[in-house]
C-alpha positions as CSV (number, residue, x, y, z in Angstrom):
1,X,53.5,54.1,91.6
2,X,53.4,57.7,92.8
3,X,56.2,58.7,95.2
4,X,54.2,59.0,98.5
5,X,57.3,60.3,100.4
6,X,57.5,63.5,98.3
7,X,55.7,66.5,99.8
8,X,53.7,68.3,97.2
9,X,54.4,72.0,97.0
10,X,53.3,74.8,94.7
11,X,55.9,75.5,92.0
12,X,56.7,79.2,91.6
13,X,58.6,80.5,88.6
14,X,62.0,82.1,89.5
15,X,61.9,85.8,88.5
16,X,64.2,86.8,85.6
17,X,67.3,88.5,87.1
18,X,69.1,91.4,85.4
19,X,72.4,90.6,83.8
20,X,75.6,92.2,85.3
21,X,78.9,92.7,83.6
22,X,81.9,92.3,85.9
23,X,85.6,91.6,86.1
24,X,86.9,88.9,88.5
25,X,90.6,89.1,89.5
26,X,92.2,85.7,88.9
27,X,95.5,86.1,90.8
28,X,97.4,88.2,93.3
29,X,96.4,89.0,97.0
30,X,92.9,90.0,96.0
31,X,92.2,87.0,93.7
32,X,88.5,86.4,93.5
33,X,87.5,90.0,94.0
34,X,84.7,91.0,91.7
35,X,84.6,94.5,90.1
36,X,81.2,95.4,88.6
37,X,81.3,97.3,85.3
38,X,78.4,99.6,86.1
39,X,79.8,103.1,85.3
40,X,80.3,104.3,81.8
41,X,84.0,103.6,82.2
42,X,86.3,102.1,84.9
43,X,90.1,102.7,85.0
44,X,92.5,99.9,85.9
45,X,95.9,100.9,87.2
46,X,98.3,101.7,90.0
47,X,97.0,105.1,91.0
48,X,95.2,105.2,94.4
49,X,92.1,106.8,93.0
50,X,91.2,104.4,90.1
51,X,88.3,102.0,90.3
52,X,90.5,98.9,90.0
53,X,93.7,99.5,92.0
54,X,96.6,97.1,91.4
55,X,99.6,97.7,93.6
56,X,102.4,96.4,91.4
57,X,105.4,98.3,89.8
58,X,104.7,96.5,86.4
59,X,101.2,98.2,86.2
60,X,101.1,101.7,84.9
61,X,99.3,104.4,86.9
62,X,96.4,104.5,84.5
63,X,96.9,101.3,82.6
64,X,93.7,100.5,80.8
65,X,90.0,101.4,80.8
66,X,86.9,99.3,80.4
67,X,84.0,101.2,79.0
68,X,80.5,101.0,77.4
69,X,80.0,101.9,73.8
70,X,76.5,101.4,72.5
71,X,75.4,97.9,73.4
72,X,79.0,96.6,73.8
73,X,81.7,96.8,76.5
74,X,85.2,97.4,75.3
75,X,88.7,97.5,76.8
76,X,91.3,100.1,75.7
77,X,95.0,100.3,76.6
78,X,96.0,103.8,77.9
79,X,99.5,103.8,76.6
80,X,100.8,101.5,79.3
81,X,104.4,100.4,79.5
82,X,103.8,96.7,79.8
83,X,100.7,96.3,77.7
84,X,97.1,95.1,77.9
85,X,96.4,91.6,76.5
86,X,93.2,89.8,75.4
87,X,93.4,86.0,74.6
88,X,97.2,86.3,74.8
89,X,97.4,89.1,72.2
90,X,98.5,92.7,72.9
91,X,95.7,95.0,72.1
92,X,95.1,98.8,71.8
93,X,91.3,98.4,71.9
94,X,88.9,95.5,71.6
95,X,85.3,94.4,72.5
96,X,85.0,92.1,75.4
97,X,82.9,88.9,75.2
98,X,81.7,87.0,78.3
99,X,84.4,84.5,79.2
100,X,87.4,86.6,78.0
101,X,90.6,86.6,79.9
102,X,92.0,90.2,80.2
103,X,95.7,90.5,81.2
104,X,97.1,93.7,82.6
105,X,100.9,93.8,82.2
106,X,102.7,90.6,83.1
107,X,101.2,90.0,86.5
108,X,97.4,90.3,86.6
109,X,94.6,88.5,84.8
110,X,90.9,89.2,85.0
111,X,87.9,87.1,83.8
112,X,85.3,89.2,82.1
113,X,81.8,87.7,82.4
114,X,78.1,88.7,82.1
115,X,76.3,87.1,85.0
116,X,72.9,87.4,86.7
117,X,72.5,88.9,90.2
118,X,72.5,85.5,91.9
119,X,75.8,84.4,90.3
120,X,77.5,87.7,91.0
121,X,76.3,87.5,94.6
122,X,77.7,83.9,94.8
123,X,81.1,85.1,93.4
124,X,81.3,87.8,96.1
125,X,80.4,85.3,98.9
126,X,83.1,82.9,97.7
127,X,85.7,85.7,97.7
128,X,84.7,86.8,101.2
129,X,84.9,83.2,102.5
130,X,88.3,82.8,101.0
131,X,89.8,85.9,102.6
132,X,87.9,86.2,105.9
133,X,88.0,84.3,109.2
134,X,84.5,82.8,109.7
135,X,84.3,83.5,113.4
136,X,85.5,87.1,113.7
137,X,85.1,88.3,110.1
138,X,88.6,89.7,110.2
139,X,90.9,88.8,107.3
140,X,92.6,85.4,107.5
141,X,96.3,84.7,107.8
142,X,96.7,83.7,104.2
143,X,95.2,87.0,103.0
144,X,97.4,89.0,105.4
145,X,100.6,87.3,104.2
146,X,99.8,88.1,100.6
147,X,98.6,91.7,101.3
148,X,101.7,92.4,103.5
149,X,104.0,91.9,100.5
150,X,102.1,94.4,98.4
151,X,101.9,96.9,101.2
152,X,105.7,96.8,101.8
153,X,106.2,97.3,98.1
154,X,103.8,100.3,98.1
155,X,105.5,101.8,101.2
156,X,109.0,101.5,99.6
157,X,107.9,102.8,96.2
158,X,106.2,105.9,97.7
159,X,108.7,106.3,100.6
160,X,105.8,106.2,103.1
161,X,105.5,104.7,106.5
162,X,104.1,101.2,107.3
163,X,103.6,99.7,110.8
164,X,102.2,96.5,112.3
165,X,100.5,95.8,115.6
166,X,100.5,92.2,116.8
167,X,98.3,91.6,119.8
168,X,97.4,88.5,121.9
169,X,94.5,88.0,124.3
170,X,96.0,87.5,127.8
171,X,95.3,84.2,129.5
172,X,92.9,83.1,126.8
173,X,93.4,79.4,127.6
174,X,92.2,80.0,131.1
175,X,89.0,81.7,129.7
176,X,88.3,78.6,127.6
177,X,89.1,76.2,130.4
178,X,86.9,78.0,133.0
179,X,84.1,79.3,130.9
180,X,84.1,77.0,127.8
181,X,84.9,77.4,124.2
182,X,81.6,79.2,123.4
183,X,82.6,81.9,125.8
184,X,86.0,82.0,124.2
185,X,84.4,82.5,120.8
186,X,82.3,85.3,122.2
187,X,85.4,87.0,123.5
188,X,87.1,86.8,120.1
189,X,84.1,88.2,118.3
190,X,83.7,91.1,120.8
191,X,87.3,92.1,120.5
192,X,87.2,92.0,116.7
193,X,84.0,94.1,116.7
194,X,85.7,96.7,119.0
195,X,88.9,96.8,116.9
196,X,87.0,97.5,113.7
197,X,85.7,100.7,115.3
198,X,89.2,101.9,116.0
199,X,90.9,101.5,112.6
200,X,90.6,103.2,109.2
201,X,89.1,101.6,106.1
202,X,92.7,101.4,104.6
203,X,94.0,99.4,107.6
204,X,94.2,95.6,107.4
205,X,92.8,93.8,110.4
206,X,93.4,90.0,110.4
207,X,93.2,87.0,112.7
208,X,96.7,85.7,112.7
209,X,95.9,82.5,114.6
210,X,94.1,81.4,117.7
211,X,93.9,84.4,120.0
212,X,96.4,86.5,118.0
213,X,95.4,89.4,115.7
214,X,97.3,91.8,113.4
215,X,96.6,95.4,112.4
216,X,98.6,96.6,109.4
217,X,98.5,100.4,109.1
218,X,99.6,102.5,106.2
219,X,101.2,106.0,106.6
220,X,101.8,105.4,110.3
221,X,105.3,105.7,111.8
222,X,106.3,104.3,115.2
223,X,104.8,107.0,117.4
224,X,101.3,106.9,115.7
225,X,101.4,103.1,115.7
226,X,102.2,103.1,119.4
227,X,99.3,105.5,120.1
228,X,96.9,103.2,118.2
229,X,98.2,100.2,120.0
230,X,97.6,101.9,123.4
231,X,94.1,102.8,122.3
232,X,93.4,99.2,121.3
233,X,94.7,98.0,124.7
234,X,92.6,100.4,126.7
235,X,89.5,100.0,124.7
236,X,89.6,96.2,124.8
237,X,90.2,96.3,128.6
238,X,86.9,98.3,128.9
239,X,84.8,95.7,127.1
240,X,82.2,93.7,129.1
241,X,81.4,90.4,127.4
242,X,78.2,88.5,128.4
243,X,78.6,84.8,128.8
244,X,76.1,82.4,130.6
245,X,76.0,83.4,134.2
246,X,78.3,86.4,134.2
247,X,80.1,89.2,132.4
248,X,83.8,88.7,131.4
249,X,86.5,91.3,130.9
250,X,89.8,90.6,129.2
251,X,93.1,92.4,128.3
252,X,95.6,92.2,125.5
253,X,99.3,92.5,125.1
254,X,100.6,94.3,122.0
255,X,103.9,94.3,120.1
256,X,104.5,97.1,117.6
257,X,107.0,97.3,114.7
258,X,107.5,99.6,111.8
259,X,109.1,99.1,108.4
260,X,111.5,101.9,108.9
261,X,113.3,99.9,111.7
262,X,114.2,97.1,109.3
263,X,116.9,96.7,106.6
264,X,115.8,97.9,103.1
265,X,115.5,94.4,101.8
266,X,113.5,93.0,104.7
267,X,110.4,90.9,103.9
268,X,107.0,90.8,105.5
269,X,107.9,87.9,107.8
270,X,110.7,90.0,109.3
271,X,108.2,92.8,110.2
272,X,105.9,90.3,111.8
273,X,108.9,88.7,113.7
274,X,109.9,92.1,115.1
275,X,106.4,92.7,116.4
276,X,106.2,89.2,117.7
277,X,109.5,89.7,119.7
278,X,107.9,92.7,121.4
279,X,104.6,91.0,122.0
280,X,106.6,88.2,123.8
281,X,108.3,90.9,126.0
282,X,104.9,92.5,126.8
283,X,103.6,89.1,127.9
284,X,106.7,88.4,129.9
285,X,106.6,91.9,131.5
286,X,103.2,91.4,133.1
287,X,100.7,91.4,130.2
288,X,98.1,94.2,129.4
289,X,100.8,96.4,128.0
290,X,102.3,97.7,124.7
291,X,105.9,97.3,123.7
292,X,107.0,99.4,120.7
293,X,110.8,99.5,120.8
294,X,113.8,97.4,121.7
295,X,114.5,99.7,124.6
296,X,114.1,98.3,128.1
297,X,113.1,101.7,129.6
298,X,109.5,102.7,130.7
299,X,107.0,102.8,127.9
300,X,109.2,100.7,125.6
């Protein structure tokens, strides 16, 4: 008997998609990130300007290169200290085959694969969904915690500044209670959109939980971080957010802390804790303010 419940449609052949060679990072803070092998060569290493940047002391500045040679794609070690490995064997140069595991030093492993456009797009979407907050598109808390460790290591290695802003939406529970959770969601999205216009590409913007957000900023000491915090505060206060029946405005309180204030062996959680202490003081001091030091004087 024919299946009378099945709707008859015209079958159209799926177009052939062009194959892409790519490297997918298997571990570390950016696990799941896909690096296309599109240029004649890409360099993997610790230098800031390489195509695949790995912030780890065990990785050499220019550790290895992946390059095209005729119809094949090869990997070559660039005289690294801790070696380049393929299938567990240290190599100087070798051809890559789809499915290979490429290890850079002791800490990082990549999967090399040749995929079509649809599969590569799916891999990128999976990476985004694993690192981003679905509502605001800011990074999520898990990603922030992993990234914070590598940023602290980078700052100490290069003797550079690192600061963190922790901010909280004032009276957010009241917004949800009075206007509903859809209005609360609209507030969160509007603030995230505004903050993205105020920070650099190198800065890390993450939703820390509920109505709390973090901005992690490289090469910014206490004064620059305080100025950015004040700008975030004033810009958010100027937002008008449309909800059914009216326009809402909100404010934020901000706590600021810098790595230079902490002991040399302090971990990421201690940097967050210092910013959180100051955020708590900002909330207790009347909200809609920035606290960037342990001083009790004006502007603290």
